[in-house]
LOKOLTI-792186 format. One record per residue: residue in three letters; residue number from 1; x, y, z of N, C-alpha, C, CB in turn. Coordinates in Angstrom, 1 decimal. Glycine has a CB too. Layout:
N
<rec vovo="ALA" kekol="NUM" n_xx="X" n_yy="Y" n_zz="Z" ca_xx="X" ca_yy="Y" ca_zz="Z" c_xx="X" c_yy="Y" c_zz="Z" cb_xx="X" cb_yy="Y" cb_zz="Z"/>
...
***
This chain:
105
<rec vovo="UNK" kekol="1" n_xx="0.8" n_yy="-1.2" n_zz="0.0" ca_xx="0.0" ca_yy="-0.3" ca_zz="0.0" c_xx="0.8" c_yy="1.1" c_zz="0.2" cb_xx="-1.0" cb_yy="-0.6" cb_zz="1.1"/>
<rec vovo="UNK" kekol="2" n_xx="0.7" n_yy="2.1" n_zz="-0.6" ca_xx="1.6" ca_yy="3.5" ca_zz="-0.9" c_xx="1.4" c_yy="4.2" c_zz="0.2" cb_xx="1.3" cb_yy="4.4" cb_zz="-2.2"/>
<rec vovo="UNK" kekol="3" n_xx="2.6" n_yy="4.9" n_zz="0.7" ca_xx="2.7" ca_yy="5.4" ca_zz="2.0" c_xx="2.8" c_yy="7.1" c_zz="1.6" cb_xx="4.2" cb_yy="4.6" cb_zz="2.7"/>
<rec vovo="UNK" kekol="4" n_xx="2.1" n_yy="8.0" n_zz="2.5" ca_xx="2.0" ca_yy="9.3" ca_zz="2.5" c_xx="2.3" c_yy="9.9" c_zz="3.5" cb_xx="1.1" cb_yy="9.7" cb_zz="2.3"/>
<rec vovo="UNK" kekol="5" n_xx="2.7" n_yy="11.3" n_zz="3.5" ca_xx="2.4" ca_yy="12.2" ca_zz="4.7" c_xx="1.8" c_yy="13.3" c_zz="4.3" cb_xx="3.6" cb_yy="12.6" cb_zz="5.5"/>
<rec vovo="UNK" kekol="6" n_xx="1.0" n_yy="13.4" n_zz="5.0" ca_xx="-0.4" ca_yy="14.4" ca_zz="5.1" c_xx="0.4" c_yy="15.7" c_zz="6.1" cb_xx="-2.1" cb_yy="13.5" cb_zz="6.2"/>
<rec vovo="UNK" kekol="7" n_xx="0.1" n_yy="16.7" n_zz="5.7" ca_xx="0.6" ca_yy="17.8" ca_zz="6.4" c_xx="-0.6" c_yy="18.7" c_zz="6.7" cb_xx="1.6" cb_yy="18.5" cb_zz="5.5"/>
<rec vovo="UNK" kekol="8" n_xx="-1.1" n_yy="18.8" n_zz="7.7" ca_xx="-2.1" ca_yy="19.8" ca_zz="8.2" c_xx="-1.8" c_yy="20.9" c_zz="9.1" cb_xx="-2.9" cb_yy="19.2" cb_zz="8.8"/>
<rec vovo="UNK" kekol="9" n_xx="-2.2" n_yy="22.1" n_zz="8.7" ca_xx="-1.8" ca_yy="23.7" ca_zz="9.0" c_xx="-2.9" c_yy="23.8" c_zz="9.8" cb_xx="-1.7" cb_yy="25.0" cb_zz="7.6"/>
<rec vovo="UNK" kekol="10" n_xx="-3.1" n_yy="24.2" n_zz="10.7" ca_xx="-4.2" ca_yy="24.9" ca_zz="11.5" c_xx="-3.7" c_yy="26.2" c_zz="12.2" cb_xx="-4.8" cb_yy="23.9" cb_zz="12.5"/>
<rec vovo="UNK" kekol="11" n_xx="-4.6" n_yy="27.4" n_zz="12.1" ca_xx="-4.5" ca_yy="28.4" ca_zz="12.5" c_xx="-5.5" c_yy="29.0" c_zz="13.0" cb_xx="-4.0" cb_yy="29.1" cb_zz="11.8"/>
<rec vovo="UNK" kekol="12" n_xx="-5.7" n_yy="29.9" n_zz="13.7" ca_xx="-6.9" ca_yy="30.8" ca_zz="14.5" c_xx="-7.4" c_yy="31.4" c_zz="12.9" cb_xx="-6.2" cb_yy="32.3" cb_zz="15.9"/>
<rec vovo="UNK" kekol="13" n_xx="-8.9" n_yy="31.8" n_zz="13.1" ca_xx="-9.4" ca_yy="32.4" ca_zz="11.9" c_xx="-9.4" c_yy="33.7" c_zz="12.1" cb_xx="-10.5" cb_yy="32.0" cb_zz="11.5"/>
<rec vovo="UNK" kekol="14" n_xx="-9.2" n_yy="34.6" n_zz="11.4" ca_xx="-8.7" ca_yy="36.3" ca_zz="11.3" c_xx="-10.1" c_yy="36.7" c_zz="12.3" cb_xx="-8.7" cb_yy="37.2" cb_zz="9.3"/>
<rec vovo="UNK" kekol="15" n_xx="-9.2" n_yy="37.6" n_zz="12.9" ca_xx="-10.3" ca_yy="38.2" ca_zz="14.0" c_xx="-10.5" c_yy="37.6" c_zz="15.4" cb_xx="-11.8" cb_yy="38.2" cb_zz="13.3"/>
<rec vovo="UNK" kekol="16" n_xx="-10.1" n_yy="36.4" n_zz="15.4" ca_xx="-9.8" ca_yy="35.4" ca_zz="16.6" c_xx="-8.5" c_yy="35.8" c_zz="17.5" cb_xx="-9.7" cb_yy="34.0" cb_zz="16.1"/>
<rec vovo="UNK" kekol="17" n_xx="-8.7" n_yy="36.4" n_zz="18.6" ca_xx="-7.5" ca_yy="36.7" ca_zz="19.3" c_xx="-6.2" c_yy="36.0" c_zz="19.7" cb_xx="-7.8" cb_yy="37.2" cb_zz="20.1"/>
<rec vovo="UNK" kekol="18" n_xx="-5.0" n_yy="36.3" n_zz="19.3" ca_xx="-4.2" ca_yy="35.3" ca_zz="19.3" c_xx="-2.9" c_yy="36.1" c_zz="20.0" cb_xx="-4.0" cb_yy="34.7" cb_zz="17.8"/>
<rec vovo="UNK" kekol="19" n_xx="-2.9" n_yy="36.2" n_zz="21.5" ca_xx="-2.2" ca_yy="37.0" ca_zz="22.4" c_xx="-0.7" c_yy="36.5" c_zz="22.0" cb_xx="-2.7" cb_yy="36.8" cb_zz="23.9"/>
<rec vovo="UNK" kekol="20" n_xx="0.0" n_yy="35.1" n_zz="21.6" ca_xx="1.2" ca_yy="35.0" ca_zz="21.3" c_xx="1.8" c_yy="35.4" c_zz="20.0" cb_xx="1.4" cb_yy="34.1" cb_zz="21.5"/>
<rec vovo="UNK" kekol="21" n_xx="0.6" n_yy="35.7" n_zz="19.1" ca_xx="1.1" ca_yy="36.5" ca_zz="17.6" c_xx="1.2" c_yy="37.8" c_zz="17.8" cb_xx="0.1" cb_yy="36.3" cb_zz="16.3"/>
<rec vovo="UNK" kekol="22" n_xx="0.3" n_yy="38.7" n_zz="18.8" ca_xx="0.4" ca_yy="39.8" ca_zz="18.8" c_xx="1.9" c_yy="40.2" c_zz="19.5" cb_xx="-0.8" cb_yy="40.4" cb_zz="19.2"/>
<rec vovo="UNK" kekol="23" n_xx="2.0" n_yy="39.3" n_zz="20.5" ca_xx="3.6" ca_yy="39.8" ca_zz="21.0" c_xx="4.4" c_yy="39.5" c_zz="20.2" cb_xx="4.1" cb_yy="39.2" cb_zz="22.3"/>
<rec vovo="UNK" kekol="24" n_xx="4.3" n_yy="38.4" n_zz="19.5" ca_xx="5.4" ca_yy="38.3" ca_zz="18.4" c_xx="5.5" c_yy="39.5" c_zz="17.4" cb_xx="5.0" cb_yy="37.0" cb_zz="17.5"/>
<rec vovo="UNK" kekol="25" n_xx="4.3" n_yy="39.8" n_zz="17.0" ca_xx="4.2" ca_yy="41.1" ca_zz="16.3" c_xx="5.0" c_yy="42.5" c_zz="16.8" cb_xx="2.9" cb_yy="41.3" cb_zz="16.3"/>
<rec vovo="UNK" kekol="26" n_xx="4.6" n_yy="42.8" n_zz="18.2" ca_xx="5.0" ca_yy="43.7" ca_zz="18.7" c_xx="6.6" c_yy="43.6" c_zz="18.6" cb_xx="4.3" cb_yy="43.9" cb_zz="19.9"/>
<rec vovo="UNK" kekol="27" n_xx="7.2" n_yy="42.4" n_zz="19.0" ca_xx="8.9" ca_yy="42.2" ca_zz="19.0" c_xx="9.4" c_yy="42.6" c_zz="17.6" cb_xx="9.4" cb_yy="40.3" cb_zz="19.4"/>
<rec vovo="UNK" kekol="28" n_xx="8.7" n_yy="42.0" n_zz="16.8" ca_xx="9.1" ca_yy="42.2" ca_zz="15.1" c_xx="9.3" c_yy="43.8" c_zz="14.8" cb_xx="7.8" cb_yy="41.6" cb_zz="14.0"/>
<rec vovo="UNK" kekol="29" n_xx="8.3" n_yy="44.4" n_zz="15.6" ca_xx="8.1" ca_yy="45.6" ca_zz="15.2" c_xx="8.9" c_yy="46.7" c_zz="15.9" cb_xx="6.8" cb_yy="45.8" cb_zz="15.4"/>
<rec vovo="UNK" kekol="30" n_xx="9.4" n_yy="46.5" n_zz="17.0" ca_xx="10.2" ca_yy="46.8" ca_zz="18.1" c_xx="11.8" c_yy="46.7" c_zz="17.3" cb_xx="9.9" cb_yy="45.6" cb_zz="19.5"/>
<rec vovo="UNK" kekol="31" n_xx="11.7" n_yy="45.8" n_zz="16.7" ca_xx="13.2" ca_yy="45.2" ca_zz="15.7" c_xx="13.0" c_yy="46.3" c_zz="14.0" cb_xx="13.0" cb_yy="42.7" cb_zz="15.2"/>
<rec vovo="UNK" kekol="32" n_xx="11.8" n_yy="47.0" n_zz="14.0" ca_xx="11.8" ca_yy="47.7" ca_zz="13.1" c_xx="11.3" c_yy="47.0" c_zz="11.5" cb_xx="13.0" cb_yy="48.3" cb_zz="13.4"/>
<rec vovo="UNK" kekol="33" n_xx="10.9" n_yy="45.7" n_zz="11.9" ca_xx="10.2" ca_yy="44.8" ca_zz="10.8" c_xx="8.7" c_yy="45.3" c_zz="10.7" cb_xx="10.3" cb_yy="43.2" cb_zz="11.2"/>
<rec vovo="UNK" kekol="34" n_xx="8.4" n_yy="46.1" n_zz="9.7" ca_xx="6.8" ca_yy="46.9" ca_zz="9.7" c_xx="6.3" c_yy="45.9" c_zz="8.9" cb_xx="6.6" cb_yy="48.5" cb_zz="9.0"/>
<rec vovo="UNK" kekol="35" n_xx="5.1" n_yy="45.4" n_zz="9.7" ca_xx="3.9" ca_yy="44.4" ca_zz="9.3" c_xx="2.5" c_yy="44.9" c_zz="9.4" cb_xx="3.8" cb_yy="43.2" cb_zz="10.3"/>
<rec vovo="UNK" kekol="36" n_xx="1.5" n_yy="44.4" n_zz="8.5" ca_xx="0.3" ca_yy="44.6" ca_zz="9.0" c_xx="-0.3" c_yy="43.9" c_zz="9.8" cb_xx="-0.3" cb_yy="44.7" cb_zz="8.2"/>
<rec vovo="UNK" kekol="37" n_xx="0.0" n_yy="42.5" n_zz="9.9" ca_xx="-0.6" ca_yy="41.4" ca_zz="10.6" c_xx="0.3" c_yy="40.5" c_zz="10.8" cb_xx="-1.8" cb_yy="40.8" cb_zz="10.0"/>
<rec vovo="UNK" kekol="38" n_xx="0.3" n_yy="39.5" n_zz="11.6" ca_xx="0.9" ca_yy="38.2" ca_zz="11.8" c_xx="0.0" c_yy="37.3" c_zz="12.4" cb_xx="2.2" cb_yy="38.2" cb_zz="12.5"/>
<rec vovo="UNK" kekol="39" n_xx="-0.1" n_yy="36.0" n_zz="11.8" ca_xx="-0.6" ca_yy="35.0" ca_zz="12.0" c_xx="0.1" c_yy="34.0" c_zz="12.4" cb_xx="-1.3" cb_yy="34.7" cb_zz="11.1"/>
<rec vovo="UNK" kekol="40" n_xx="-0.3" n_yy="33.2" n_zz="13.7" ca_xx="0.8" ca_yy="32.0" ca_zz="13.7" c_xx="0.0" c_yy="30.8" c_zz="13.5" cb_xx="1.6" cb_yy="31.9" cb_zz="15.3"/>
<rec vovo="UNK" kekol="41" n_xx="0.2" n_yy="29.5" n_zz="13.3" ca_xx="-0.1" ca_yy="28.2" ca_zz="12.9" c_xx="0.6" c_yy="27.0" c_zz="13.5" cb_xx="0.2" cb_yy="28.3" cb_zz="11.6"/>
<rec vovo="UNK" kekol="42" n_xx="0.1" n_yy="25.8" n_zz="13.9" ca_xx="0.3" ca_yy="24.6" ca_zz="13.9" c_xx="0.6" c_yy="24.0" c_zz="12.8" cb_xx="-0.5" cb_yy="24.1" cb_zz="14.5"/>
<rec vovo="UNK" kekol="43" n_xx="1.5" n_yy="23.1" n_zz="12.5" ca_xx="1.6" ca_yy="22.1" ca_zz="11.6" c_xx="1.9" c_yy="20.9" c_zz="12.0" cb_xx="2.3" cb_yy="22.4" cb_zz="10.8"/>
<rec vovo="UNK" kekol="44" n_xx="1.0" n_yy="19.8" n_zz="11.4" ca_xx="1.2" ca_yy="18.8" ca_zz="11.7" c_xx="1.5" c_yy="17.6" c_zz="11.0" cb_xx="0.5" cb_yy="18.8" cb_zz="12.3"/>
<rec vovo="UNK" kekol="45" n_xx="2.5" n_yy="16.8" n_zz="10.7" ca_xx="2.7" ca_yy="15.9" ca_zz="9.6" c_xx="2.4" c_yy="14.8" c_zz="10.4" cb_xx="3.9" cb_yy="16.0" cb_zz="8.9"/>
<rec vovo="UNK" kekol="46" n_xx="1.6" n_yy="13.9" n_zz="9.3" ca_xx="1.1" ca_yy="12.6" ca_zz="9.7" c_xx="1.8" c_yy="11.6" c_zz="8.8" cb_xx="-0.4" cb_yy="12.5" cb_zz="9.5"/>
<rec vovo="UNK" kekol="47" n_xx="2.2" n_yy="10.6" n_zz="8.8" ca_xx="2.7" ca_yy="9.2" ca_zz="7.7" c_xx="1.8" c_yy="8.6" c_zz="7.9" cb_xx="4.0" cb_yy="8.3" cb_zz="7.8"/>
<rec vovo="UNK" kekol="48" n_xx="1.1" n_yy="8.0" n_zz="7.0" ca_xx="-0.2" ca_yy="7.3" ca_zz="6.7" c_xx="0.0" c_yy="6.2" c_zz="5.5" cb_xx="-1.3" cb_yy="8.4" cb_zz="6.3"/>
<rec vovo="UNK" kekol="49" n_xx="-0.7" n_yy="5.0" n_zz="5.5" ca_xx="-0.6" ca_yy="4.4" ca_zz="4.3" c_xx="-2.1" c_yy="4.4" c_zz="4.1" cb_xx="0.2" cb_yy="3.0" cb_zz="4.2"/>
<rec vovo="UNK" kekol="50" n_xx="-2.6" n_yy="4.5" n_zz="2.8" ca_xx="-3.8" ca_yy="4.3" ca_zz="2.3" c_xx="-3.6" c_yy="3.9" c_zz="0.7" cb_xx="-4.5" cb_yy="5.5" cb_zz="2.5"/>
<rec vovo="UNK" kekol="51" n_xx="-5.0" n_yy="3.6" n_zz="0.2" ca_xx="-4.8" ca_yy="3.0" ca_zz="-1.2" c_xx="-4.3" c_yy="3.9" c_zz="-2.3" cb_xx="-6.0" cb_yy="2.6" cb_zz="-1.6"/>
<rec vovo="UNK" kekol="52" n_xx="-5.0" n_yy="5.2" n_zz="-1.8" ca_xx="-4.5" ca_yy="6.4" ca_zz="-3.1" c_xx="-4.2" c_yy="7.5" c_zz="-2.1" cb_xx="-5.8" cb_yy="6.9" cb_zz="-4.5"/>
<rec vovo="UNK" kekol="53" n_xx="-4.0" n_yy="8.6" n_zz="-3.4" ca_xx="-3.7" ca_yy="9.7" ca_zz="-2.4" c_xx="-5.0" c_yy="10.6" c_zz="-1.8" cb_xx="-2.8" cb_yy="10.8" cb_zz="-3.0"/>
<rec vovo="UNK" kekol="54" n_xx="-6.2" n_yy="10.4" n_zz="-2.5" ca_xx="-7.4" ca_yy="10.9" ca_zz="-2.5" c_xx="-8.0" c_yy="10.2" c_zz="-1.1" cb_xx="-8.2" cb_yy="10.5" cb_zz="-4.0"/>
<rec vovo="UNK" kekol="55" n_xx="-7.9" n_yy="8.9" n_zz="-0.7" ca_xx="-8.0" ca_yy="8.4" ca_zz="0.7" c_xx="-7.0" c_yy="8.8" c_zz="1.8" cb_xx="-7.8" cb_yy="7.1" cb_zz="0.6"/>
<rec vovo="UNK" kekol="56" n_xx="-5.7" n_yy="9.0" n_zz="1.5" ca_xx="-5.2" ca_yy="9.9" ca_zz="2.4" c_xx="-5.2" c_yy="11.2" c_zz="2.6" cb_xx="-4.3" cb_yy="9.8" cb_zz="2.5"/>
<rec vovo="UNK" kekol="57" n_xx="-5.9" n_yy="12.1" n_zz="1.6" ca_xx="-6.4" ca_yy="13.3" ca_zz="2.1" c_xx="-7.7" c_yy="13.3" c_zz="2.6" cb_xx="-6.3" cb_yy="14.2" cb_zz="1.2"/>
<rec vovo="UNK" kekol="58" n_xx="-8.5" n_yy="12.2" n_zz="2.7" ca_xx="-9.8" ca_yy="12.1" ca_zz="3.3" c_xx="-9.3" c_yy="11.8" c_zz="4.8" cb_xx="-10.9" cb_yy="11.1" cb_zz="2.6"/>
<rec vovo="UNK" kekol="59" n_xx="-8.5" n_yy="11.0" n_zz="5.4" ca_xx="-8.3" ca_yy="10.5" ca_zz="6.3" c_xx="-7.8" c_yy="11.4" c_zz="7.1" cb_xx="-7.7" cb_yy="9.5" cb_zz="6.2"/>
<rec vovo="UNK" kekol="60" n_xx="-6.7" n_yy="12.4" n_zz="6.6" ca_xx="-6.1" ca_yy="13.4" ca_zz="6.9" c_xx="-7.1" c_yy="14.7" c_zz="7.7" cb_xx="-5.5" cb_yy="13.6" cb_zz="5.6"/>
<rec vovo="UNK" kekol="61" n_xx="-7.9" n_yy="14.8" n_zz="6.6" ca_xx="-9.0" ca_yy="15.6" ca_zz="6.7" c_xx="-9.9" c_yy="15.4" c_zz="7.9" cb_xx="-9.7" cb_yy="15.6" cb_zz="5.6"/>
<rec vovo="UNK" kekol="62" n_xx="-10.2" n_yy="14.0" n_zz="8.0" ca_xx="-11.1" ca_yy="13.6" ca_zz="9.2" c_xx="-10.2" c_yy="13.6" c_zz="10.3" cb_xx="-11.8" cb_yy="12.1" cb_zz="9.1"/>
<rec vovo="UNK" kekol="63" n_xx="-9.1" n_yy="13.7" n_zz="10.7" ca_xx="-8.2" ca_yy="13.9" ca_zz="11.6" c_xx="-8.4" c_yy="15.5" c_zz="12.2" cb_xx="-6.8" cb_yy="13.5" cb_zz="11.0"/>
<rec vovo="UNK" kekol="64" n_xx="-8.3" n_yy="16.2" n_zz="11.1" ca_xx="-8.2" ca_yy="17.6" ca_zz="11.3" c_xx="-9.8" c_yy="18.0" c_zz="12.1" cb_xx="-8.1" cb_yy="18.3" cb_zz="9.6"/>
<rec vovo="UNK" kekol="65" n_xx="-10.7" n_yy="17.5" n_zz="11.2" ca_xx="-11.9" ca_yy="17.8" ca_zz="11.6" c_xx="-12.2" c_yy="17.0" c_zz="12.9" cb_xx="-13.0" cb_yy="17.6" cb_zz="10.5"/>
<rec vovo="UNK" kekol="66" n_xx="-12.0" n_yy="16.0" n_zz="13.3" ca_xx="-12.1" ca_yy="15.5" ca_zz="14.5" c_xx="-11.4" c_yy="15.9" c_zz="16.1" cb_xx="-11.8" cb_yy="14.5" cb_zz="14.2"/>
<rec vovo="UNK" kekol="67" n_xx="-10.1" n_yy="16.4" n_zz="15.7" ca_xx="-9.4" ca_yy="16.7" ca_zz="16.7" c_xx="-8.4" c_yy="17.8" c_zz="16.6" cb_xx="-8.8" cb_yy="15.6" cb_zz="17.0"/>
<rec vovo="UNK" kekol="68" n_xx="-7.7" n_yy="17.8" n_zz="15.4" ca_xx="-6.6" ca_yy="19.2" ca_zz="15.4" c_xx="-7.1" c_yy="20.2" c_zz="15.1" cb_xx="-5.6" cb_yy="19.3" cb_zz="14.5"/>
<rec vovo="UNK" kekol="69" n_xx="-8.4" n_yy="20.5" n_zz="14.8" ca_xx="-8.8" ca_yy="21.8" ca_zz="14.5" c_xx="-10.3" c_yy="21.9" c_zz="15.4" cb_xx="-8.9" cb_yy="22.1" cb_zz="12.6"/>
<rec vovo="UNK" kekol="70" n_xx="-10.4" n_yy="23.1" n_zz="15.8" ca_xx="-11.8" ca_yy="23.2" ca_zz="16.5" c_xx="-12.3" c_yy="24.4" c_zz="15.2" cb_xx="-11.9" cb_yy="23.9" cb_zz="18.5"/>
<rec vovo="UNK" kekol="71" n_xx="-13.4" n_yy="23.7" n_zz="14.8" ca_xx="-13.9" ca_yy="24.6" ca_zz="13.5" c_xx="-14.6" c_yy="25.9" c_zz="13.8" cb_xx="-15.0" cb_yy="23.7" cb_zz="12.7"/>
<rec vovo="UNK" kekol="72" n_xx="-14.8" n_yy="25.9" n_zz="15.3" ca_xx="-15.4" ca_yy="27.7" ca_zz="15.7" c_xx="-14.3" c_yy="28.9" c_zz="15.8" cb_xx="-16.2" cb_yy="27.7" cb_zz="17.4"/>
<rec vovo="UNK" kekol="73" n_xx="-12.9" n_yy="28.1" n_zz="16.2" ca_xx="-11.8" ca_yy="29.3" ca_zz="16.1" c_xx="-11.0" c_yy="29.1" c_zz="14.8" cb_xx="-10.8" cb_yy="29.3" cb_zz="17.6"/>
<rec vovo="UNK" kekol="74" n_xx="-10.8" n_yy="28.0" n_zz="14.4" ca_xx="-10.0" ca_yy="27.3" ca_zz="13.6" c_xx="-10.0" c_yy="27.4" c_zz="11.9" cb_xx="-10.4" cb_yy="26.1" cb_zz="14.0"/>
<rec vovo="UNK" kekol="75" n_xx="-9.4" n_yy="27.4" n_zz="11.2" ca_xx="-9.1" ca_yy="26.9" ca_zz="9.7" c_xx="-8.3" c_yy="26.4" c_zz="9.8" cb_xx="-8.9" cb_yy="27.6" cb_zz="8.7"/>
<rec vovo="UNK" kekol="76" n_xx="-8.2" n_yy="25.5" n_zz="8.4" ca_xx="-7.2" ca_yy="24.4" ca_zz="8.5" c_xx="-7.0" c_yy="24.2" c_zz="6.7" cb_xx="-7.8" cb_yy="22.8" cb_zz="9.5"/>
<rec vovo="UNK" kekol="77" n_xx="-5.7" n_yy="23.5" n_zz="6.5" ca_xx="-5.5" ca_yy="23.2" ca_zz="5.1" c_xx="-4.9" c_yy="21.8" c_zz="5.2" cb_xx="-4.5" cb_yy="24.4" cb_zz="4.3"/>
<rec vovo="UNK" kekol="78" n_xx="-5.0" n_yy="21.1" n_zz="4.6" ca_xx="-4.8" ca_yy="19.6" ca_zz="4.4" c_xx="-3.8" c_yy="19.6" c_zz="3.0" cb_xx="-6.4" cb_yy="18.8" cb_zz="4.1"/>
<rec vovo="UNK" kekol="79" n_xx="-2.6" n_yy="19.0" n_zz="3.1" ca_xx="-2.3" ca_yy="18.6" ca_zz="1.8" c_xx="-1.3" c_yy="17.4" c_zz="1.9" cb_xx="-1.6" cb_yy="19.9" cb_zz="1.0"/>
<rec vovo="UNK" kekol="80" n_xx="-1.3" n_yy="16.5" n_zz="1.0" ca_xx="-0.6" ca_yy="15.1" ca_zz="1.1" c_xx="0.2" c_yy="15.0" c_zz="-0.1" cb_xx="-1.6" cb_yy="13.7" cb_zz="1.2"/>
<rec vovo="UNK" kekol="81" n_xx="1.4" n_yy="14.5" n_zz="0.2" ca_xx="2.4" ca_yy="13.6" ca_zz="-1.0" c_xx="2.9" c_yy="12.6" c_zz="-0.4" cb_xx="3.8" cb_yy="14.4" cb_zz="-1.6"/>
<rec vovo="UNK" kekol="82" n_xx="3.6" n_yy="11.8" n_zz="-1.7" ca_xx="4.0" ca_yy="10.6" ca_zz="-1.6" c_xx="5.2" c_yy="10.3" c_zz="-0.7" cb_xx="4.2" cb_yy="10.3" cb_zz="-2.8"/>
<rec vovo="UNK" kekol="83" n_xx="5.3" n_yy="9.4" n_zz="0.1" ca_xx="6.7" ca_yy="9.5" ca_zz="1.0" c_xx="7.6" c_yy="9.1" c_zz="0.4" cb_xx="6.8" cb_yy="9.0" cb_zz="2.2"/>
<rec vovo="UNK" kekol="84" n_xx="7.9" n_yy="7.6" n_zz="-0.7" ca_xx="8.7" ca_yy="7.3" ca_zz="-1.6" c_xx="8.8" c_yy="7.3" c_zz="-2.8" cb_xx="8.8" cb_yy="6.6" cb_zz="-1.5"/>
<rec vovo="UNK" kekol="85" n_xx="9.6" n_yy="8.1" n_zz="-3.4" ca_xx="9.4" ca_yy="8.1" ca_zz="-5.2" c_xx="8.2" c_yy="8.9" c_zz="-5.4" cb_xx="9.1" cb_yy="6.5" cb_zz="-5.9"/>
<rec vovo="UNK" kekol="86" n_xx="7.4" n_yy="9.6" n_zz="-4.6" ca_xx="6.5" ca_yy="10.1" ca_zz="-5.2" c_xx="6.7" c_yy="11.6" c_zz="-5.9" cb_xx="5.5" cb_yy="10.0" cb_zz="-4.1"/>
<rec vovo="UNK" kekol="87" n_xx="5.7" n_yy="12.0" n_zz="-6.5" ca_xx="6.0" ca_yy="13.4" ca_zz="-7.3" c_xx="5.9" c_yy="14.6" c_zz="-6.1" cb_xx="4.5" cb_yy="13.7" cb_zz="-8.6"/>
<rec vovo="UNK" kekol="88" n_xx="6.4" n_yy="16.1" n_zz="-6.6" ca_xx="6.6" ca_yy="16.9" ca_zz="-5.5" c_xx="5.0" c_yy="17.6" c_zz="-5.5" cb_xx="8.1" cb_yy="18.1" cb_zz="-5.6"/>
<rec vovo="UNK" kekol="89" n_xx="4.2" n_yy="17.2" n_zz="-6.3" ca_xx="3.0" ca_yy="17.7" ca_zz="-6.0" c_xx="2.0" c_yy="17.5" c_zz="-4.7" cb_xx="2.3" cb_yy="17.4" cb_zz="-6.9"/>
<rec vovo="UNK" kekol="90" n_xx="1.5" n_yy="18.2" n_zz="-4.3" ca_xx="1.1" ca_yy="18.2" ca_zz="-2.6" c_xx="-0.5" c_yy="17.6" c_zz="-2.3" cb_xx="1.2" cb_yy="20.0" cb_zz="-1.9"/>
<rec vovo="UNK" kekol="91" n_xx="-1.0" n_yy="17.5" n_zz="-3.4" ca_xx="-2.4" ca_yy="17.0" ca_zz="-3.3" c_xx="-2.9" c_yy="16.4" c_zz="-4.3" cb_xx="-3.2" cb_yy="17.9" cb_zz="-3.1"/>
<rec vovo="UNK" kekol="92" n_xx="-2.5" n_yy="16.0" n_zz="-4.9" ca_xx="-2.8" ca_yy="15.1" ca_zz="-6.3" c_xx="-3.9" c_yy="15.8" c_zz="-7.2" cb_xx="-3.5" cb_yy="13.5" cb_zz="-5.8"/>
<rec vovo="UNK" kekol="93" n_xx="-3.7" n_yy="16.9" n_zz="-7.2" ca_xx="-4.7" ca_yy="17.6" ca_zz="-8.2" c_xx="-6.1" c_yy="17.8" c_zz="-7.6" cb_xx="-4.8" cb_yy="16.7" cb_zz="-9.6"/>
<rec vovo="UNK" kekol="94" n_xx="-6.2" n_yy="17.7" n_zz="-5.9" ca_xx="-7.3" ca_yy="18.0" ca_zz="-5.3" c_xx="-6.7" c_yy="19.4" c_zz="-4.7" cb_xx="-7.8" cb_yy="16.8" cb_zz="-4.3"/>
<rec vovo="UNK" kekol="95" n_xx="-7.9" n_yy="19.9" n_zz="-4.5" ca_xx="-7.4" ca_yy="21.4" ca_zz="-3.8" c_xx="-7.3" c_yy="21.1" c_zz="-2.0" cb_xx="-8.8" cb_yy="22.7" cb_zz="-4.2"/>
<rec vovo="UNK" kekol="96" n_xx="-6.6" n_yy="21.8" n_zz="-1.9" ca_xx="-6.6" ca_yy="22.2" ca_zz="0.1" c_xx="-7.7" c_yy="22.2" c_zz="0.4" cb_xx="-6.1" cb_yy="23.8" cb_zz="0.9"/>
<rec vovo="UNK" kekol="97" n_xx="-8.1" n_yy="21.5" n_zz="1.6" ca_xx="-9.5" ca_yy="21.6" ca_zz="1.9" c_xx="-9.3" c_yy="22.7" c_zz="3.4" cb_xx="-10.2" cb_yy="19.9" cb_zz="2.1"/>
<rec vovo="UNK" kekol="98" n_xx="-10.5" n_yy="23.7" n_zz="3.5" ca_xx="-10.6" ca_yy="24.1" ca_zz="4.5" c_xx="-11.4" c_yy="23.8" c_zz="5.7" cb_xx="-10.7" cb_yy="24.8" cb_zz="4.2"/>
<rec vovo="UNK" kekol="99" n_xx="-11.8" n_yy="24.1" n_zz="6.6" ca_xx="-12.7" ca_yy="23.7" ca_zz="7.5" c_xx="-14.0" c_yy="23.6" c_zz="7.0" cb_xx="-12.7" cb_yy="24.4" cb_zz="8.4"/>
<rec vovo="UNK" kekol="100" n_xx="-14.5" n_yy="24.7" n_zz="6.1" ca_xx="-15.9" ca_yy="25.2" ca_zz="5.7" c_xx="-15.9" c_yy="24.4" c_zz="4.6" cb_xx="-16.3" cb_yy="26.9" cb_zz="5.5"/>
<rec vovo="UNK" kekol="101" n_xx="-15.3" n_yy="23.2" n_zz="4.1" ca_xx="-15.4" ca_yy="22.9" ca_zz="2.9" c_xx="-14.9" c_yy="23.4" c_zz="1.5" cb_xx="-16.2" cb_yy="22.9" cb_zz="2.9"/>
<rec vovo="UNK" kekol="102" n_xx="-14.5" n_yy="24.7" n_zz="1.9" ca_xx="-14.1" ca_yy="25.3" ca_zz="0.4" c_xx="-12.5" c_yy="25.1" c_zz="0.4" cb_xx="-14.5" cb_yy="27.2" cb_zz="0.2"/>
<rec vovo="UNK" kekol="103" n_xx="-12.1" n_yy="25.7" n_zz="-0.9" ca_xx="-11.0" ca_yy="25.3" ca_zz="-1.5" c_xx="-9.9" c_yy="26.6" c_zz="-0.9" cb_xx="-11.3" cb_yy="25.1" cb_zz="-3.3"/>
<rec vovo="UNK" kekol="104" n_xx="-8.7" n_yy="26.1" n_zz="-0.5" ca_xx="-7.7" ca_yy="27.2" ca_zz="-0.4" c_xx="-6.4" c_yy="27.3" c_zz="-1.1" cb_xx="-7.4" cb_yy="27.3" cb_zz="0.7"/>
<rec vovo="UNK" kekol="105" n_xx="-6.3" n_yy="27.7" n_zz="-2.1" ca_xx="-5.2" ca_yy="27.8" ca_zz="-3.1" c_xx="-4.9" c_yy="29.1" c_zz="-3.3" cb_xx="-5.6" cb_yy="27.3" cb_zz="-4.5"/>
***
């Protein structure tokens, strides 16, 4: 069975208070890095076996929806790559999914 690495990126939705990001942004601005906004994210890499890339993507999406992200406050993206000898494409032609079922590209 093919092996894949699914990458799930979870971040707070825009408008949700993120004290850690705010502190980091202020520190960057004190160092004279001027920016409009800073968002932080958690990145999960999950190694798994699946019959095909689509099923690996579906399993990783289920993990995101079931535990890794809280859809009330988080957005998430899922991408999948083959682990051994696979191509560099991250999603096998499937758009990365967001928690609301939309596409994020």
